[in-house]
N, C-alpha and C positions, 0 to 999 in steps of 0.2 A: 467657178466654184460657188460664188454667191448665188448664182441662179439655180443651181441644184439644191442648196439649202432652202431657198425660197419655194421651190416646187415641193420639197417634202413637208415644210411648214404649212403650206396653203391647202393642203389636202384635208378633208374633213376626217376627223378621228371618229372611228366606229365606237359608239357607246354599247356597253354590255346589256343584255336583256334584263329588264327589271324584275322579271318573274323568277330568275335564277337567284336573286338576292332577297327575295321576300321571306319573311319569317314564317316558319311552319310549312313552307313549300318543300317538297321532296323532289329531288333530281332523279332519284332511282325509281324505275318502274318495277312492279311487283313481277316476280318470277312466274312465267306462264308457259304452257306446253309448246305454243306456237313460237316462243322465242328460244326454247332450249330443248328441241327434241331429242338431242343425243344425249342430254343429262337425264332425261326421262326414260330412254331406252336403257342407259346404263343402271339406273335404279331398278328398273324391271328385270335386268339380266341378274343383278345382284341378289334381288329377292328370290329369283329362281334357284340360284346357287345356295341360298340359306334354306329354301325348301327341300332341297335335294339331300339334305341330311338323313331324311328317311330313305331306306333303299327302294328304289322304284326299278322295276324291270325296264330294260331298253327298249322292248317292243311296244309297251304302253307309251312310252315317251315319243316313240316313232309314229305311232298311230295319231297321237294327240297333236303332233307337229303337223302332219299332213292335214288333219282336220281344221286346225286353226289357219293354216295357209288358204284353205278353200273358204273359210269363214271370212277371213280378211279381204280375199279377192271379191267376194260377193258384197261385203260391206262397203268396199271402195267404190263400188257403182252407185250406192245409196248416197254416200257423202263422206267426207273425211272425218267429220265429228264422230260418226258412228263406228267408223274403222278404228278408232283409238283403242276401244275395249279389246277386240280380238287381237290387235297388234301387241298391247300389253301381255296378253296371255301367250302370245307367239314368243316374245322376248323372255318370258319366264320359263317356257319350256326349253328354249335354247340354253338358258342358264343352267337349267337342270341337266340336260344332255351334257353340257361341258363339264359339269361337276362329276357326272356319272363317268364319262370316259377319261377323266383325269387319271394318270397312272398313280398308283398308291405304292408306298414302300412295301417290300416283302417282309413277312413276319419272320 
């Protein structure tokens, strides 16, 4: 039993990183799109639902959905940074579409 205690006490103790304890240092990283893409998609979707308060014909939403899909596919070939803008529009149109097809109570 004594040898087990000695083995535990002779091991070096790991010291914490001094930068974590420095004053004024922040351990939290700023929120960025690449770190929270689902949050950005949820915000764009909710923005689309808010924009759907005005009555939009379903055919216009369907046409815009197809055009944004094509635009997103083309932009993905250029680079991911370029594809963020049409992808945001795509999520907004999907949010508008879901608000449009949501059943409403009968009058």
